[in-house]
BADRENPA-580523 format. One record per atom (N, C-alpha, C, O): residue in three letters; x, y, z. Coordinates in steps of 0.2 Angstrom, whole numbers, plus 5000, padded with zeros to 4 digits. Example, Ala and Ser with C-alpha at 12.3 -4.5 7.8 and 13.67 -1.06 7.14 Angstrom:
2
ALA506649725039ALA506249785039ALA506649845039ALA507149835042SER506449895035SER506849955036SER506450005039SER506750065040
//
This chain:
438
MET530145465241MET529445465240MET528945555241MET528445575238GLU529245585246GLU528745635248GLU528645675240GLU528145695238ALA529345685235ALA529445735230ALA529045705224ALA528845735219ARG528845625225ARG528245615220ARG527745605220ARG527345585216ARG527445615227ARG526845645233ARG526545705226ARG526045715222LYS527245745226LYS526845825226LYS527045835220LYS526845895218SER527345795215SER527545785206SER526545755206SER526045775203ASN526545705209ASN525745675207ASN525145715207ASN524645705203GLY525345755213GLY524845805215GLY524745865209GLY524145875207GLY525345905207GLY525345955203GLY525145925198GLY524845965195PHE525145865195PHE524645825188PHE524245845188PHE524045885183CYS523745825195CYS523245815192CYS522545895195CYS521945915194ASN523045895198ASN522746005199ASN522946025192ASN522446055189PHE523446015189PHE523546025180PHE522846005176PHE522346045176GLY522945935173GLY522345905172GLY521645915176GLY521245895171LEU521145935180LEU520645945182LEU520546055180LEU520046085181PHE521246075178PHE520846125177PHE521046145171PHE520946205169SER521346095165SER521246075158SER520446055157SER520246085152TRP520146025159TRP519646005161TRP518846035160TRP518346025157LEU519246095166LEU518646145167LEU518646185162LEU518146205160LEU519646225160LEU519346235153LEU518946235146LEU518646265143PHE519346165146PHE518746165140PHE517946145141PHE517646145136CYS517646115148CYS517046125149CYS516546205148CYS515946225149TRP517046235147TRP516646325149TRP516846335141TRP516346365139TRP517346325137TRP517446335130TRP516946305128TRP516646345125SER516646245128SER516046185126SER515646215125SER515246215120CYS515646265133CYS514846265133CYS514646365131CYS514046395131SER515246385130SER515246475128SER515146445120SER514546455118ALA515346425118ALA515346385109ALA514846345107ALA514746335101TYR514446325113TYR513846295109TYR513246305114TYR512946255114GLY513046345118GLY512946355122GLY512246385118GLY511846425121MET512146365109MET511546405108MET511146355108MET510546355107LEU511446295108LEU511246205106LEU510846165107LEU511246135111SER510446135107SER509846115112SER510546015114SER511146005112PRO510045985118PRO510945935117PRO510745895112PRO511145845113ARG510245875106ARG510245865098ARG510545905092ARG510445905086GLY511145935097GLY511645975095GLY510946015089GLY511046005083VAL510546045090VAL510046085089VAL510246175089VAL510346205094ASN510346195084ASN510446265083ASN509546305087ASN509046295084PHE509646345093PHE509146375095PHE508646435092PHE508046445092GLU509346455090GLU508946515083GLU509146505076GLU509146555072VAL509146455075VAL509046415070VAL508346395070VAL508046395065VAL508046355077VAL507246335076VAL506846395078VAL506246385076ALA506946455081ALA506646505079ALA506546555074ALA505946575074LEU507046575069LEU507046595062LEU506646545056LEU506446575052MET506546465057MET506146465053MET505346445056MET504846435053ASP505346445063ASP504746445064ASP504346535062ASP503746545060ILE504846575063ILE504546635061ILE504646635050ILE504246665046ARG505046585049ARG505046595043ARG504046565042ARG503646605041ASN503946495042ASN503446475044ASN502746475042ASN502346445039ALA502746555047ALA502146615051ALA501746625045ALA501146615044LEU502546665040LEU502646725037LEU502446655028LEU502446595027LYS502246715025LYS502146705019LYS502446735015LYS502346795016ASP503046715009ASP503646755005ASP503346744999ASP503246684997PRO503246794995PRO503046784991PRO503546784984PRO503446744979HIS503946834984HIS504746834983HIS505346774983HIS505746764978ASN505246754991ASN505446684991ASN506346734997ASN506846704998VAL506246794998VAL506846815001VAL506946785008VAL507346815012LEU506746735011LEU506946685018LEU506846645015LEU506246615014ASN507646615011ASN507846555007ASN508246535014ASN508846535014TRP507846525019TRP508446515024TRP508546405024TRP508146355024ASP509046405024ASP509146305026ASP508846285032ASP509146295038ALA508446265030ALA508246235040ALA508746205041ALA508946225047THR509046145037THR509546095040THR510446135042THR511046115044ALA510346205041ALA511046245043ALA511246235050ALA510946205055VAL511746245052VAL511846265061VAL511946335062VAL511846375068ASP512346365057ASP512446445060ASP511946475057ASP511946445051PRO511446525057PRO511046555052PRO511346635050PRO511046685049CYS512046635049CYS512446715050CYS512346715041CYS512146765038SER512546655039SER512446665031SER511746685027SER511646695021TRP511246685032TRP510746685029TRP510646765026TRP510846825029THR510046755020THR509746845021THR509246865027THR508946835032MET509246925026MET508846965029MET509246955038MET508946995042VAL509646925040VAL509946895046VAL510646935046VAL511146935043THR510546985053THR511146985056THR511646965061THR511246925063CYS512146955064CYS512546925066CYS513046965070CYS513347015068SER513146945077SER513746995081SER514246955077SER514046905074ALA514946965079ALA515546955080ALA515946855083ALA516346805081ASP515246885088ASP515346805090ASP514646735089ASP514446675092GLY514346795082GLY514046745079GLY513246725081GLY512846675078LEU512946755086LEU512446785088LEU512046815083LEU512346845079VAL511046815085VAL510946845077VAL510746915083VAL510546915089THR510946955078THR510847015082THR509947065080THR509647105084GLY510047035072GLY509647085067GLY509047045063GLY509146985061LEU508647075063LEU508347035058LEU507647085056LEU507147115059GLY507847075048GLY507647155045GLY507547095038GLY507847055035ALA506547125036ALA506547135029ALA506147165027ALA505647135025PRO506247235028PRO505347285027PRO505547295020PRO506047305016SER504847295018SER504547305010SER504547245006SER504647255000GLN504347185010GLN504447155004GLN504147115002GLN504347074998SER503347135004SER502747105002SER502647065010SER502047065010LEU502847045014LEU502846975018LEU502146985020LEU501947035021SER501746915020SER501146935025SER501046895029SER501546865032GLY500346865031GLY500446815037GLY500446845045GLY500346895045SER500546815049SER500846815056SER501446825059SER501746785055LEU501846845063LEU502446835067LEU502346795069LEU501746775068SER502746745073SER502746705075SER503046715083SER503646725084PRO502646705089PRO502846715096PRO503646695097PRO504146715101SER503746645091SER504346615094SER505146655093SER505646635095ILE504946725089ILE505346775088ILE505646795098ILE505946845100GLY505346765101GLY505346805110GLY506146735111GLY506546735116ASN506246705105ASN506846635107ASN507346685104ASN507946665105LEU507346735102LEU508146765100LEU508346805105LEU508146865104THR508446805109THR508546865116THR509146895113THR509246945116ASN509446875109ASN510046945106ASN509946975102ASN510347015100LEU509146975099LEU509047035097LEU509147115098LEU508947135104GLN509347145094GLN509447205096GLN508947265090GLN508847325091LEU508847205085LEU508647265079LEU508147205075LEU508347155072VAL507547235076VAL506847215069VAL506847255067VAL506947315069LEU506547235060LEU506347275055LEU506047245051LEU506347225047LEU505247245051LEU504847205047LEU504447275045LEU503847265045GLN504547335045GLN503947385041GLN503947375032GLN504347355028ASN503247405030ASN503047405025ASN502747335020ASN502647315014ASN502747295027ASN502247225023ASN501547225025ASN501147265026ASN501547175025ASN500547155025ASN500547105030ASN500247045030ILE501047115034ILE501147055041ILE500447065046ILE500447115049SER499847015047SER499247035049SER499446985058SER499946955060GLY498746995063GLY498446965068GLY498847015074GLY498947075073HIS499046975080HIS499247025086HIS500146995086HIS500446945085ILE500347085089ILE500847095092ILE501147035096ILE500847035102PRO501746975095PRO501746955100PRO501846955107PRO502446945108ALA501646975111ALA501946965119ALA502646955120ALA502946995124GLU502846895115GLU503646865119GLU504046905117GLU504646905118LEU503846955112LEU504447025112LEU504547035116LEU505147045115GLY504347065125GLY504547085130GLY505347045132GLY505847075134ARG505446975130ARG505846945132ARG506446965129ARG506946945131LEU506347005122LEU507047035121LEU507447115124LEU507347175122THR507747095130THR507747125135THR508447155132THR508647205135ARG508747125125ARG509447175122ARG509047215114ARG509447245110LEU508247225113LEU508347225110LEU508147335111LEU507847365116LYS508547365104LYS508547445103LYS508147455097LYS507947515095THR507947415094THR507447455089THR507047395086THR507247345084LEU506447415085LEU505847365085LEU505247405079LEU504847435082ASP505247405075ASP504947445068ASP504547375067ASP504747325066LEU503747405067LEU503347335065LEU502747395060LEU502447365055SER502847485062SER502347525054SER502347485048SER502647445045ASN501647535046ASN501147505039ASN501247435037ASN501547415032ASN500947395040ASN500847325040ASN499947325040ASN499647365037PHE499647265045PHE499247265046PHE498947215055PHE498347185056PHE499447225059PHE499447215064PHE498647225068PHE498347275065ASN498447195073ASN497847215076ASN497947205084ASN498447195086GLY497347195088GLY497547185095GLY497547255098GLY497147305097GLY498047245101GLY498147285106GLY498847305108GLY499247285104VAL499147345112VAL500047345112VAL500147325118VAL500047355124PRO500547255115PRO500747215123PRO501247265127PRO501647295125SER500847275134SER501047305139SER501747255141SER502047275146SER501847215139SER502647175142SER503247195136SER503747165135LEU502947255132LEU503647295129LEU504047325133LEU504647345131SER503647335140SER503847375145SER504547365147SER505047405146SER504347305149SER505147265151SER505847255145SER506247205143LEU505647315143LEU506047305136LEU506547365137LEU506347415135LYS507247365142LYS507647425145LYS508147475140LYS508347535139SER508147425136SER508747445131SER508347465121SER508547475116LEU507747465125LEU507047525116LEU507247585119LEU507147615124GLN507447585112GLN507547665110GLN507347685107GLN507447745106TYR507047655103TYR506547675093TYR505947625094TYR506047565095LEU505347625093LEU504747585093LEU504547615089LEU504647675090ARG504047605083ARG503647615077ARG503247575075ARG503447545070LEU502647575078LEU501947545078LEU501447585073LEU500847595076ASN501347615068ASN501347675065ASN500947655061ASN501047595060ASN500147685056ASN499947625052ASN499847555052ASN499847505048ASN499647565058ASN499347475058ASN498447485060ASN498147535059SER498247425063SER497447415065SER497447385073SER497147345075LEU497847445077LEU498047435084LEU497347425088LEU496947405084THR497147435092THR496547445094THR496747475103THR497247505103GLU496247465109GLU495947465116GLU496647525115GLU496847555110ALA496747545125ALA497047595125ALA497947585125ALA498147535123ILE498247625127ILE498847615129ILE499247605133ILE499447665134PRO499547555138PRO499647535143PRO499947565142PRO500347585138PRO499747585153PRO500147655157PRO500847625157PRO501247665156PRO500947545158PRO501647545161PRO502347545150PRO502947535149LEU501747575147LEU502547615143LEU502947675144LEU503547685143ALA502347705149ALA502747765152ALA503247775156ALA503647825157ASN503447705160ASN503847705161ASN504647685160ASN505047665165MET504647695155MET505147695147MET505547745146MET505647785141THR505847745151THR506247825150THR506747825147THR506947875145GLN506947785146GLN507647775139GLN507347775132GLN507647775127LEU506547765133LEU506647765126LEU506347835122LEU505847875124THR506947845116THR506747925112THR506047945107THR505647995106PHE506047875104PHE505547905099PHE505147865099PHE505447815101LEU504447855098LEU503747825100LEU503347865094LEU503247925094ASP503147805089ASP502347845086ASP502047765083ASP502247715080LEU501347815087LEU500847755087LEU500247795083LEU499747805085SER500447815077SER499947855071SER499547805068SER499747755066TYR498847835068TYR498547815062TYR498447745064TYR498847705062ASN498147735069ASN497947655072ASN497047675074ASN496747725073ASN496847625078ASN496147655084ASN496347625088ASN496247565090LEU496747685090LEU496847645099LEU496547715104LEU496447765100SER496347725108SER495947735110SER496247805119SER496847805120ALA495847835121ALA496047865130ALA496047815136ALA495847755137PRO496447845138PRO496847875141PRO497447885138PRO497747835138ILE497747935136ILE498647935134ILE499147935141ILE499047975146PRO499547875140PRO500147885145PRO500347965144PRO500247995139THR500847985150THR501048055149THR502048015147THR502247985152PHE502248015143PHE502747995139PHE503248045139PHE503148105139HIS504048025138HIS504548055141HIS505148055137HIS505648075138THR504648015131THR505048005125THR505148085121THR504848135121LYS505748075117LYS505848165114LYS505448165108LYS505548225105THR505048105104THR504848125098THR504248075101THR504348025104PHE503648105099PHE502948065102PHE502448075097PHE502248125096ASN502348025093ASN501748045086ASN500948005089ASN500947945089ILE500548025089ILE499847995090ILE499248035089ILE498848045092VAL499448055082VAL498848065076VAL498648035071VAL499048005068GLY498148035070GLY497647985065GLY497447905069GLY497447845067ASN497347925076ASN497047895080ASN496047935081ASN496047985085PRO495547915078PRO494847945080PRO494847965088PRO494848015091LEU494747875087LEU494547895098LEU494647945102LEU494347975105ILE495647945101ILE495947975107ILE495848065101ILE495848125104CYS495748065096CYS495848135093CYS495248135095CYS495148195095GLY494648105098GLY493748135100GLY493848165108GLY493548205111ALA494448115109ALA494148145116ALA494948175122ALA495048165127GLU495248215117GLU495948215119GLU495948285117GLU495648295112GLN496248345120GLN496248425115GLN496848415110GLN496848435104ASP497448395114ASP497948415111ASP498248305109ASP498548275113CYS498248285100CYS498148235098CYS498548255092CYS498548215086PHE498948305093PHE499648305084PHE500048265083PHE500148225078GLY500448275091GLY501048215092GLY501548295086GLY501548355083THR502048225088THR502548285086THR502848245076THR502648195073ILE503148275074ILE503248245068ILE503948185067ILE504448205070PRO503948145065PRO504248075067PRO504948105064PRO504948145059THR505748065069THR506548085064THR506548045061THR506147995063PRO506948045055PRO507347995053PRO507747925058PRO508147925063GLN507447885053GLN507747815056GLN508447795058GLN508547745061SER508847855055SER509447815053SER509747845060SER510247825062LEU509447895064LEU509747925071LEU509947875075LEU510347885079PHE509247815074PHE509347755081PHE509347675076PHE509047625077LEU509747695072LEU510047635069LEU510647645071LEU510847585072ASN510947675072ASN511547705073ASN512147645078ASN512647615079SER511547675082SER511847645089SER511747545090SER512147505093SER511147545088SER511047465088SER511347425083SER511347365083GLN511747455077GLN512247415073GLN512747395074GLN513047345072SER513047465080SER513647465082SER514147415081SER514747425078ASN513947355086ASN514047305090ASN513847225084ASN513747165086SER513747235077SER513547195073SER513547205066SER513347255063GLN513947145064GLN514047145055GLN513547115053GLN513347065056PRO513347145049PRO512747115043PRO513147025038PRO513647005038SER512747015037SER513046925032SER513146975028SER512947035027GLY513646935022GLY513946955016GLY513446955010GLY513547005006ALA513046915008ALA512546925005ALA512146995007ALA512147035002HIS511947035013HIS511447065014HIS511647105014HIS511347155013LYS512447125016LYS512947205015LYS512847205009LYS512547255007GLY512947165005GLY513247184996GLY512447204994GLY512447254990HIS511947174996HIS511447204994HIS511147264997HIS510747284993LYS511347305003LYS511447385005LYS511647415001LYS511347464999ILE512347374997ILE512647424995ILE512447434988ILE512347494987ALA512347384983ALA512347394977ALA511247454977ALA511047494973LEU510947424983LEU510547484983LEU510447544984LEU510047584981ALA510947564989ALA511247614989ALA511747654983ALA511947704983LEU511947604980LEU512347654976LEU511847654971LEU511747714968GLY511347604968GLY510847624964GLY510347664965GLY510047684960SER510247704972SER509747754971SER510047814972SER509747864971THR510547824975THR511247874973THR511247924964THR511147974961LEU511547844961LEU511547854956LEU511047864951LEU511247894945GLY510447834953GLY509547874949GLY509747914953GLY510347934952CYS509447964957CYS509548044961CYS509948084957CYS509848134954MET510548054957MET510848114952MET510448124944MET510148164942PHE510748064941PHE510148064935PHE509648104934PHE509548144929LEU509148104940LEU508448144938LEU508748204939LEU508648244934LEU509148204946LEU509348304948LEU509748344942LEU509748404940ALA510048294938ALA510448334931ALA509948354926ALA509848404922SER509348274927SER508948294922SER508348364921SER508248404916ALA508148354927ALA508048414928ALA508448484929ALA508048534930PHE509048494929PHE509248544928PHE509348584922PHE509448644921GLY509448524917GLY509348524910GLY508748544908GLY508848594903PHE508148534908PHE507648554908PHE507448614908PHE507248654904LEU507748624916LEU507448704918LEU507848744916LEU507748804916LEU508648714912LEU508848784910LEU508648804902LEU508748854899TRP508448724898TRP508248734890TRP507448794892TRP507448854890LEU507148764895LEU506448804899LEU506948884898LEU506848924894ARG507248894900ARG507448954905ARG507748994896ARG507449044893GLN508148964894GLN508548974885GLN507849004881GLN507849064878ARG507248964881ARG506948954878ARG506549014877ARG506649054872HIS506149044885HIS505849104887HIS506249144885HIS506149184880ASN506849144889ASN507549194886ASN507649194877ASN508149224876GLN507249174872GLN507649174866GLN507449244862GLN506849264863GLN507749284859GLN507749344855GLN506849314851GLN506749254852ILE506549354849ILE506049334843ILE506149384836ILE505849394831PHE506849424837PHE507049484832PHE507649424827PHE508049374829PHE507549454820PHE507949424817PHE508049444811PHE507649474808ASP508649434806ASP509049464803ASP508549444798ASP508149404800VAL508349454793VAL507749434787VAL508349404780VAL508049374776ASN509149434781ASN509649414779ASN509449364779ASN509349344773GLU509449314785GLU509549254785GLU509149214783GLU509249154781ARG508349254781ARG508149214778ARG508049204768ARG507749154765HIS508349274768HIS508149294761HIS508549324761HIS508649384764GLU508949284757GLU509749324756GLU509649384751GLU510149424752GLU509249404746GLU509149454742GLU508749504744GLU508449544740LEU508649504753LEU508349564754LEU508849614761LEU509349584764ASN508749664763ASN509349684765ASN508649754770ASN508449804769LEU508549714775LEU507849754779LEU508149784785LEU507949824789GLY508649764786GLY508949744797GLY508549704799GLY508349654795ASN508349734807ASN508449674811ASN507349714810ASN507149774810LEU507149634811LEU506249644811LEU506049614815LEU506449574818LYS505549624819LYS505149594824LYS504649544821LYS504249564818ARG504849464823ARG504649434821ARG504049414824ARG504049404831PHE503349394820PHE502749374825PHE502549294825PHE502349294819PRO502449274826PRO502349194827PRO501349234821PRO501049284821PHE501349164819PHE500549174816PHE500149144822PHE499549144820LYS500249114827LYS499649104833LYS499549164833LYS498949194832GLU500149214836GLU499849254841GLU499549314835GLU499049354836LEU499849314830LEU499449354827LEU498649334825LEU498349384822GLN498349274826GLN497749234827GLN497549274833GLN496949294832VAL497749284839VAL497549274843VAL497349364845VAL496949374850ALA497649414840ALA497949494842ALA496949494837ALA496549534839THR497049444831THR496549494826THR495849424828THR495549404823ASN495749404832ASN495349364835ASN494949344829ASN494449364826ASN495449304828ASN495749224822ASN495449274815ASN495049244811PHE495649324813PHE495649374809PHE494649364808PHE494249344803SER494549404813SER493749414813SER493649494808SER493949544807SER493049464804SER492949514800SER492449584803SER492149614799LYS492549584813LYS492349624816LYS493049674816LYS493049734816TYR493649614815TYR494349674817TYR494549704810TYR494949734810LEU494149684802LEU494249704796LEU494149794796LEU493649824796ILE494949824795ILE494749894794ILE494849894788ILE494749954786GLY495149874784GLY495449884775GLY495449834773GLY495349784777LYS495449834766LYS495549794758LYS495849824755LYS495749884754GLY496449784752GLY496749804748GLY496949754740GLY496849694739GLY497249794735GLY497149724730GLY497549684729GLY497549644724PHE498249684737PHE498349624738PHE498449594744PHE498949564746GLY497649614749GLY497349604756GLY497249624760GLY497149684759ASN497049604765ASN496349634768ASN496849674776ASN497449654777VAL496549714781VAL496949724786VAL496649724791VAL496149754791TYR496749714794TYR496549704803TYR496749744809TYR497349764810LYS496349754812LYS496549804818LYS496649734823LYS496349684823GLY497549744827GLY497349694834GLY497449704840GLY497649764840TYR497549664846TYR497949684850TYR498449634854TYR498349584856LEU499249684854LEU499749604857LEU499549594859LEU498949624859SER499849564865SER499849524872SER499949564877SER499649564882ASP500549604875ASP500849664877ASP499949704879ASP499749714884GLY499649734874GLY499149784874GLY499249834867GLY498849884865THR499849824864THR499949864861THR499649854854THR499549804851LEU499449924852LEU498749924845LEU499049904838LEU499549924837VAL498749864833VAL499449864829VAL499049854823VAL498449844824ALA499249864817ALA498749854812ALA499149774807ALA499649764804VAL498649734808VAL498949674802VAL498649664794VAL498049674793LYS499249654790LYS498949674783LYS499149574781LYS499649534782ARG498449574777ARG498649504777ARG498549484770ARG497949484767LEU499249474767LEU498949474760LEU498749384755LEU498649324756LYS498749414751LYS498049354747LYS498549294744LYS499149304744ASP498249234743ASP498649224739ASP499449204743ASP499949194739GLY499549194749GLY500349204753GLY500749154750GLY501449154750ASN500349084747ASN500649044746ASN500848994738ASN501048944736ALA500649074736ALA500749064729ALA501649114727ALA502049164729SER501649064721SER502349114719SER502249204717SER502649234716GLY501849214716GLY501549274713GLY501549324720GLY501649384720GLY501349284727GLY501249314732GLY502249334736GLY502449394738GLU502549274736GLU502849274738GLU503449324734GLU503949344738ILE503349344728ILE503749384725ILE503449454727ILE503849504726GLN502849464728GLN502549534730GLN502649544737GLN502949594738PHE502549504742PHE502849514747PHE503349534750PHE503349564755GLN503749524745GLN504649524746GLN504949574742GLN505549594742THR504349614738THR504349684735THR504449724741THR504849754744GLU503549694743GLU503249784747GLU503749784754GLU503949834757VAL503849724757VAL504349724762VAL505049784761VAL505049834763GLU505449754756GLU505849824755GLU505849844752GLU506249854748MET505049894751MET505249964748MET504749984752MET504550034750ILE504449964759ILE504250004764ILE504949994768ILE505250044770SER505049954769SER505549964776SER506250004771SER506650024776LEU506450024765LEU506950094761LEU506550154764LEU506950204767ALA505850164763ALA505750214764ALA505650254769ALA505150294769VAL506050264776VAL506150304781VAL505950354781VAL506050394776HIS505650374785HIS505550444786HIS504950474791HIS504450454790ARG505050504793ARG504650514797ARG503850554797ARG503350564802ASN503850564791ASN503050554790ASN502650504786ASN502050504783LEU503050434785LEU502950404783LEU502950324789LEU503350314793LEU502450294788LEU502150254794LEU502750194794LEU502950184789ARG503150154799ARG503550124798ARG503350064800ARG503050054806LEU503650004796LEU503449934796LEU503849904803LEU504449904805TYR503249874806TYR503349854814TYR503749784814TYR504249764817GLY503349754811GLY503649684811GLY503449644803GLY503249684798LEU503349574803LEU503349524797LEU502949434799LEU503049384803CYS502849434798CYS502649354799CYS502649304791CYS502349314785MET503149264793MET503049234786MET502949134787MET503349104790THR502449094784THR502449034784THR502349014777THR502449044772ASN502148964778ASN502048894772ASN501748934767ASN501748954761SER501448964773SER500448964766SER500249054770SER499649074769GLU500649074772GLU500449144775GLU501049234773GLU501649224774ARG500949264771ARG501249324772ARG500949364774ARG500349374771LEU501049404780LEU500949464783LEU501449504788LEU501949494792LEU500949564785LEU501349634789LEU500949654793LEU500349644793VAL501449674800VAL501349694805VAL501449774806VAL501949774810TYR501149844804TYR501249894805TYR500749924814TYR500349904817PRO501349984814PRO500750024822PRO500150044819PRO500050044813TYR499550054825TYR499150044823TYR498950134821TYR498950164827MET498850174817MET498650254817MET497950264817MET497550234813SER497650304822SER496950324822SER496650384817SER496050404816ASN497250404812ASN496950464809ASN496850434802ASN497050474797GLY496650394801GLY496450354795GLY497050354789GLY497650364789SER496450334781SER497050314777SER497450354775SER497450414777VAL497950344769VAL498250444766VAL497650444760VAL497650494757ALA497050384757ALA496650404753ALA496050464756ALA495750504754THR496050444762THR495550464765THR495650534764THR495150564763ARG496450564766ARG496750624765ARG496650654760ARG496650714760LEU496550614754LEU496950674749LEU496350664747LEU496350714743LYS495650634746LYS495050654746LYS494750684750LYS494150684750GLY495150714756GLY494650764761GLY493950764764GLY493550814765LYS493850674765LYS493250654768LYS493450664778LYS493950664781PRO492650674778PRO493050664785PRO493150594789PRO492950564784LEU493250564792LEU493450514795LEU492950494799LEU492650534803ALA492650424798ALA492250384798ALA492250324808ALA492050324814ILE492850294802ILE493250254806ILE493850264807ILE494150314804ALA494250214812ALA494850254813ALA495250174808ALA495050124809CYS495450174805CYS495850134801CYS496650164799CYS496950214800PHE496950074796PHE497650084792PHE497549994791PHE497149954793PRO498149994788PRO498350064782PRO498050064775PRO498450094770SER497350034774SER497150074769SER496250064769SER495950034773GLN496050104763GLN495250094762GLN495250054759GLN495750024759PRO494450014755PRO494250004751PRO494150054745PRO493550054742VAL494850104743VAL494750124735VAL494950134732VAL495150184733LYS495250104725LYS495450104719LYS496150114718LYS496550084714LEU496550184723LEU497150194721LEU497450144722LEU497250114727ASN498050104721ASN498450074719ASN499150074725ASN499250124728PHE499450034726PHE499850064734PHE500550084732PHE500850114736PHE500750064723PHE501250094723PHE500850164719PHE501150194714VAL500450184720VAL500450254717VAL500450304724VAL500650354725ILE499950244730ILE500150304736ILE501050304737ILE501250364739LEU501450264737LEU501950264739LEU502250304735LEU502650334738MET502250314730MET502550384725MET502350434728MET502750474730MET501750424729MET501650504730MET501950534739MET501850594741SER502150494741SER502150464749SER503150504746SER503550544748LEU503150474743LEU504250494742LEU504050554736LEU504350534731SER503650614735SER503650664731SER503550704737SER503550764735GLN503350684742GLN503450744747GLN503950744751GLN504150794754MET504250674750MET504950664753MET505650694751MET506150674754LEU505550754745LEU505950764740LEU505750804739LEU505950824733GLN505350854744GLN505150914743GLN505650974744GLN505850964750PRO505951024742PRO506551064745PRO506351074752PRO506851104754ASN505751074758ASN505751114763ASN505751064767ASN506051084772GLN505650984766GLN505950934769GLN506650914770GLN506950894765HIS506950914776HIS507650864774HIS507750824778HIS507950824784TRP507450774775TRP507550684776TRP508150664777TRP508550654772THR508250634783THR508850614785THR508550514789THR508050494791GLY509150464789GLY509150394791GLY508550434799GLY507950434800ALA508950464802ALA508850454812ALA508050514812ALA507650514817GLN507950554807GLN507250574806GLN506850494806GLN506550484811GLY506850444801GLY506450394799GLY506350374807GLY505850364810ARG507150364809ARG506750314812ARG506650354821ARG506550324826GLU506650404820GLU506250444825GLU505350414825GLU504950434829
//
């Protein structure tokens, strides 16, 4: 009998322990459920969604769901608790519901770059585990809630670029764990509490800048430095994680494409800038053998001669006019513009003159400097000589105007050329190609 009593007592003790263990597991698993079986976090998230206007339907949450961890813009921990709410740059408007204070496991709230207005809920002070809060670039008004000073885990706080008014609550200065605080570009007023944060920004508040001498603050540090610690113990939902990966991959590829395009464009500009403007006449006219001459763009010669102004006219010949010109580097040249350059006769005359002048290389003859060929223009460029033309020297007339290479005289080009060649053939002249290059 005594042994039976001990056996029954041990069985009762084991049953009581099992019942207590089951009750503890039930409470931990369904601790977020109300007596009616409704998840408190689902209710709070639905209140937040209903207070916001969502034009793109990014908060397409199911109110009948029991588990919100599969929702977009929601991050959960490994044990299924909501630890993050992030919907930046989604064109959200409306107001932020006070029910956000019921999400007591939140560690991360990112709602920046939207159009949310109204007061910042004081219920945010109940989120004792919150580490990052970013409500910047919205239209929040009213004062900064003093209840935020109760957030002993908060490290990163951005409320800049809103319409906040009143003075900064002094209790916020007691948040010694806060490392980043940005209150810039609001309508806050003095006095400014003494903060011990590593980064503090208060610029863009006219009332403070008018009352305080030093209101320039500091430059905000990158957001990613403060998100790593807040997200170390949480895992995002599958859909949200995939969206982030796709966005990061697309941004990376886009940046690489832009950099490659910019690099290629710079190389093209450099190659074009450094391209030689000298060309071999043989490449364009197979029947010519002129060596390397400088090819001038027609526009450059237009600028050099002031669009072939009559003020720059220094001579007229049977095949064209001669103009004085100034190149972009200051070199003084004489530009001969052939008449009827687009006609067949003009083409032949141009080739003939270039051939003869290029072959006649002598130190006493003027060297051809360059040329210009277009569909309708034929131009020759010579160094400018200030000692007058050959005809002027032959007639022995005094120089009145410095000009080159011809004056309105009756002498033909071929006559002048033959006279020059006869000088080359005189016995006391020793003509070589080297002297011509000099």
